C-alpha positions, 0 to 999 in steps of 0.5 A: 621536723620543725624548729626554724627560729626556735630553741629546739626541734620537734617532729610530726611522725607517721608510723609504718603500720605493718612494722608497728603491728608486727612489733606489737604482735611480737610483744603480745599486745592484743591491739596489734591488729588495730587501725593506723589511728589506733596504733599511733595512739598507743603509749607503747608505740609512742615510747617505741618511736621516741626510743628510736628518736633518742638513739638518732639524737645521739648521732647528730649535733645538739641543735639538730636533736628532736626534743618532742614528737607527735605521732600522726593518726594517718599517713601523709598523702597526695589526696590530703594535699600534704604531699606533692606528686613526687611524694615530697612533704608540703612543709607549709601545708603540714605546718598549717594543718598541725600548727596547734600541736607544734605550738603546744610543744613550745608553749609547754616548754616555755619557749616563746621564740618565733 
């Protein structure tokens, strides 16, 4: 989740490939057996995850709600330097790696707050 000193929060999200593949298969999607990157790129998967985020948003304060999401095309990992050995997210590393995506959320909304 990102939003410090911003007018709203956004999130970079990784999917659970196994669960998304099961959901897609149950829905009859031919692409259910796709790779992680293929699944995360599907509009239907984005819509599914956004629907879950929308439900979550109903349970939290308005300033905590997530306005936009981006599904990453891979899981965060220790090898990529995005996670610590204790599996904690290295916020600065992830923010730097996906800065363009994060900035585009705010630019497209007219939010120029830093």
